[in-house]
C-alpha positions as CSV (number, residue, x, y, z in Angstrom):
1,X,35.2,45.8,-43.8
2,X,37.9,43.1,-43.9
3,X,37.3,39.6,-45.2
4,X,38.5,36.3,-43.7
5,X,39.0,34.4,-46.9
6,X,39.7,31.0,-45.3
7,X,36.5,31.0,-43.2
8,X,34.6,33.0,-45.9
9,X,33.2,35.6,-43.5
10,X,33.4,39.4,-43.0
11,X,35.4,40.6,-40.0
12,X,34.2,43.3,-37.7
13,X,36.5,44.9,-35.1
14,X,34.6,46.1,-32.1
15,X,35.5,47.4,-28.6
16,X,32.9,45.5,-26.7
17,X,30.6,42.5,-27.1
18,X,27.6,44.9,-26.8
19,X,28.4,45.9,-30.4
20,X,27.7,42.4,-31.8
21,X,24.9,42.3,-34.3
22,X,22.1,39.9,-33.3
23,X,20.0,40.6,-36.4
24,X,22.6,39.7,-39.0
25,X,21.4,37.2,-41.6
26,X,24.9,35.9,-42.2
27,X,27.8,34.5,-40.1
28,X,30.2,37.2,-39.0
29,X,33.6,37.1,-37.4
30,X,34.2,39.5,-34.5
31,X,37.5,40.6,-33.0
32,X,36.7,42.1,-29.6
33,X,39.3,44.4,-28.1
34,X,40.8,43.4,-24.8
35,X,39.6,45.2,-21.7
36,X,43.2,45.9,-20.7
37,X,46.0,47.7,-22.5
38,X,48.1,45.4,-24.7
39,X,45.9,42.4,-23.8
40,X,44.8,39.6,-26.1
41,X,41.6,40.3,-28.1
42,X,38.9,37.7,-28.4
43,X,37.9,36.3,-31.7
44,X,34.7,34.6,-32.5
45,X,32.4,33.5,-35.4
46,X,28.8,34.1,-34.6
47,X,25.6,32.9,-36.1
48,X,22.5,34.6,-34.5
49,X,19.3,32.6,-34.0
50,X,15.8,33.2,-32.7
51,X,16.3,30.1,-30.6
52,X,16.7,30.4,-26.8
53,X,19.7,28.1,-27.0
54,X,23.3,29.2,-27.7
55,X,25.9,26.6,-28.4
56,X,29.5,27.7,-28.0
57,X,32.4,25.7,-29.3
58,X,36.2,25.7,-28.5
59,X,38.9,24.2,-30.6
60,X,41.7,21.8,-29.4
61,X,45.4,21.5,-30.4
62,X,46.4,22.8,-33.8
63,X,49.1,21.7,-36.1
64,X,50.3,25.2,-36.8
65,X,51.9,24.2,-40.2
66,X,48.4,23.1,-41.3
67,X,46.0,25.5,-39.7
68,X,46.1,29.3,-39.8
69,X,44.5,31.4,-37.0
70,X,41.8,31.9,-36.2
71,X,40.5,28.4,-36.0
72,X,36.7,27.8,-35.7
73,X,36.2,24.1,-35.0
74,X,32.9,22.2,-35.5
75,X,31.4,24.9,-37.7
76,X,29.8,22.5,-40.2
77,X,28.7,20.1,-37.5
78,X,27.0,22.7,-35.4
79,X,25.2,24.0,-38.5
80,X,22.8,21.0,-38.0
81,X,21.4,22.6,-34.8
82,X,18.6,25.1,-34.6
83,X,20.4,27.4,-32.1
84,X,22.7,30.4,-32.0
85,X,26.3,29.3,-32.7
86,X,29.4,31.0,-31.2
87,X,32.7,29.5,-32.3
88,X,35.6,30.9,-30.3
89,X,39.3,30.9,-31.4
90,X,42.1,30.8,-28.8
91,X,44.0,34.0,-29.1
92,X,46.6,32.7,-26.6
93,X,48.1,31.0,-29.7
94,X,48.8,34.5,-31.2
95,X,51.7,34.7,-28.7
96,X,53.8,32.2,-30.6
97,X,53.6,30.9,-34.1
98,X,54.5,27.3,-33.2
99,X,52.6,26.8,-30.0
100,X,49.9,24.1,-30.6
101,X,47.7,24.6,-27.6
102,X,46.9,27.4,-25.2
103,X,43.8,26.1,-23.4
104,X,42.2,29.7,-23.7
105,X,44.3,30.5,-20.6
106,X,45.8,33.9,-21.7
107,X,48.8,35.2,-19.9
108,X,50.1,36.0,-16.4
109,X,48.5,39.5,-16.9
110,X,45.2,38.4,-18.5
111,X,42.9,35.6,-17.7
112,X,41.5,34.9,-21.1
113,X,38.9,32.5,-19.8
114,X,37.4,35.2,-17.6
115,X,37.2,37.5,-20.6
116,X,35.6,34.9,-22.8
117,X,33.1,34.1,-20.1
118,X,32.2,37.8,-19.9
119,X,31.7,38.0,-23.7
120,X,29.5,34.9,-23.7
121,X,27.4,36.4,-20.8
122,X,26.9,39.6,-22.8
123,X,26.0,37.8,-26.0
124,X,23.5,35.5,-24.2
125,X,21.8,38.5,-22.6
126,X,21.6,40.6,-25.7
127,X,20.7,37.7,-28.0
128,X,17.9,36.4,-25.6
129,X,19.6,33.0,-25.1
130,X,18.4,31.4,-21.8
131,X,20.2,28.1,-22.4
132,X,23.9,28.0,-23.0
133,X,26.0,24.9,-23.9
134,X,29.8,25.1,-24.2
135,X,31.4,22.2,-26.1
136,X,34.8,21.0,-27.1
137,X,37.3,18.1,-27.4
138,X,40.7,17.8,-25.8
139,X,42.0,21.3,-25.2
140,X,38.6,22.6,-26.3
141,X,37.0,20.4,-23.7
142,X,39.4,21.9,-21.1
143,X,38.1,25.4,-22.2
144,X,34.5,24.4,-22.1
145,X,35.0,23.2,-18.4
146,X,36.9,26.3,-17.5
147,X,34.5,28.9,-19.0
148,X,31.3,27.1,-18.0
149,X,32.5,27.1,-14.4
150,X,32.5,30.9,-14.6
151,X,28.9,31.0,-16.0
152,X,26.3,29.8,-13.6
153,X,23.5,27.7,-15.2
154,X,25.5,26.8,-18.3
155,X,26.4,23.3,-19.4
156,X,29.9,22.1,-20.4
157,X,30.0,19.1,-22.8
158,X,33.6,18.0,-23.0
159,X,35.2,15.1,-24.8
160,X,38.5,13.6,-23.4
161,X,39.7,16.9,-22.1
162,X,42.9,17.6,-20.2
163,X,42.1,18.5,-16.6
164,X,45.5,19.7,-15.6
165,X,48.0,21.4,-17.9
166,X,51.0,20.0,-16.1
167,X,49.8,16.5,-16.8
168,X,49.9,17.0,-20.5
169,X,53.0,16.7,-22.8
170,X,55.9,18.6,-21.3
171,X,57.0,20.3,-24.5
172,X,53.5,21.6,-25.1
173,X,53.0,23.2,-21.7
174,X,56.6,24.5,-21.7
175,X,55.8,26.3,-24.9
176,X,52.8,27.9,-23.1
177,X,55.0,28.9,-20.2
178,X,57.6,30.5,-22.5
179,X,55.0,32.5,-24.4
180,X,52.5,33.4,-21.7
181,X,54.3,33.1,-18.4
182,X,57.9,34.0,-19.3
183,X,58.8,35.0,-15.7
184,X,57.9,31.5,-14.3
185,X,60.4,28.7,-14.2
186,X,58.0,25.8,-14.3
187,X,54.3,24.7,-14.6
188,X,54.3,24.1,-10.9
189,X,55.3,27.7,-10.3
190,X,52.5,28.9,-12.6
191,X,50.1,26.6,-10.8
192,X,51.1,27.9,-7.4
193,X,50.1,31.5,-8.5
194,X,47.3,30.6,-10.9
195,X,45.9,27.3,-9.6
196,X,42.4,27.6,-11.2
197,X,43.8,28.6,-14.6
198,X,45.9,25.5,-15.2
199,X,44.3,22.9,-13.0
200,X,40.6,22.1,-13.5
201,X,40.6,19.8,-10.5
202,X,41.3,22.9,-8.4
203,X,38.7,24.9,-10.2
204,X,36.1,22.1,-9.5
205,X,37.3,21.3,-6.0
206,X,34.1,22.6,-4.4
207,X,31.5,19.9,-4.4
208,X,28.6,22.4,-4.8
209,X,28.9,24.1,-8.2
210,X,26.5,26.2,-10.1
211,X,27.1,24.9,-13.6
212,X,26.6,21.5,-15.2
213,X,29.0,19.1,-16.8
214,X,28.7,16.2,-19.3
215,X,32.2,14.7,-19.4
216,X,32.6,12.1,-22.1
217,X,35.9,10.1,-22.0
218,X,37.2,7.8,-24.7
219,X,38.0,4.6,-22.8
220,X,40.6,3.7,-25.5
221,X,42.5,6.9,-24.8
222,X,44.6,5.4,-22.0
223,X,46.8,8.3,-21.3
224,X,43.9,10.7,-20.8
225,X,42.0,8.1,-18.8
226,X,44.8,7.8,-16.4
227,X,46.2,11.3,-16.2
228,X,43.1,13.4,-16.6
229,X,39.8,11.6,-16.4
230,X,40.5,9.4,-13.3
231,X,41.8,12.2,-11.0
232,X,38.9,14.5,-12.1
233,X,36.4,11.7,-11.4
234,X,37.9,11.0,-8.0
235,X,37.9,14.7,-7.2
236,X,34.1,14.7,-7.8
237,X,33.6,11.5,-5.8
238,X,32.8,9.3,-8.8
239,X,34.2,5.9,-9.4
240,X,36.3,6.3,-12.6
241,X,35.8,2.7,-13.6
242,X,32.0,3.1,-14.0
243,X,31.4,6.8,-14.3
244,X,28.1,8.2,-13.2
245,X,26.7,11.3,-11.6
246,X,28.4,13.0,-8.7
247,X,26.7,13.8,-5.4
248,X,25.8,17.3,-6.5
249,X,23.8,15.9,-9.4
250,X,25.5,18.4,-11.7
251,X,28.4,16.4,-13.1
252,X,27.9,13.3,-15.3
253,X,31.0,11.3,-16.3
254,X,30.7,8.8,-19.1
255,X,33.2,6.3,-20.4
256,X,32.6,5.4,-24.1
257,X,34.7,3.2,-26.4
258,X,35.8,5.3,-29.4
259,X,38.9,5.1,-31.7
260,X,42.3,4.1,-30.3
261,X,44.3,6.9,-28.8
262,X,43.5,10.6,-28.4
263,X,41.2,11.6,-31.2
264,X,38.2,13.9,-31.4
265,X,34.7,12.3,-31.4
266,X,32.8,11.7,-34.6
267,X,30.4,14.4,-35.7
268,X,27.4,12.2,-34.8
269,X,28.7,11.6,-31.3
270,X,29.5,15.2,-30.8
271,X,26.0,16.3,-31.7
272,X,24.3,13.5,-29.8
273,X,25.9,14.4,-26.5
274,X,25.0,18.1,-27.0
275,X,21.4,17.1,-27.6
276,X,21.4,14.7,-24.6
277,X,22.9,17.3,-22.4
278,X,20.3,19.9,-23.5
279,X,17.5,17.5,-22.6
280,X,19.1,16.4,-19.3
281,X,19.9,19.8,-17.9
282,X,17.4,22.1,-19.6
283,X,14.5,19.6,-19.9
284,X,13.7,20.1,-23.5
285,X,15.0,19.1,-27.0
286,X,17.2,21.3,-29.1
287,X,15.9,21.7,-32.7
288,X,17.5,21.0,-36.1
289,X,18.9,23.6,-38.4
290,X,19.1,23.1,-42.1
């Protein structure tokens, strides 16, 4: 069995999420083979629990000179929760050694968000998790929204996410295009063929949805307020200036003053919103871990 020294866990290579061990008494890293030939694998760090709640986290942009793959963000923070924990790394980043963000999109041939959703669905079923929360900040928030939309009854807790890839920094999405969509000339061309992969406003265009969203936007992150939060709020029929709950009762948007610019939330804020979302949408509190 291989060992991931940086994350201090053993690595298991498996062909399907059905092979994941839900009785293990330690964290294990799983690399799950793609369902298609030459596709991207999925990589996740899993902590089983007897709880009925599974919390899934996604990471945001990585400074590739600082972080090595795979990246499992919020591991220590989520350790405070009495719940199963599934930390998922974005294997889209394996396509290029300098690309900072892949939004868990995959490639023109493989919708990685679909595959990740299928893996989570299998883990929840086999692990006995009836309540699933998906959380992340920035690009990880994008992923939580994208994957939750594919899993009815789950909750996305996102912090200052992008909501359209083409509204982010040009050099970042151009790196994604070169690596994952090399036959496409522009992000608009990618969006024309894969609208719901690169534009969450398109993915959430239908007012009646079957998942839940707690969208927390830093009011001091002006760029994301204007380019990502405001058009998403307007698409859901919510006044972006005040936030609130949309007509479906399933999307709650909150403006909160945090640090200046685009930064992840504090650990306390991250956990508080996960706890609040659990109570709001599942009607009960989530317990503490250690």
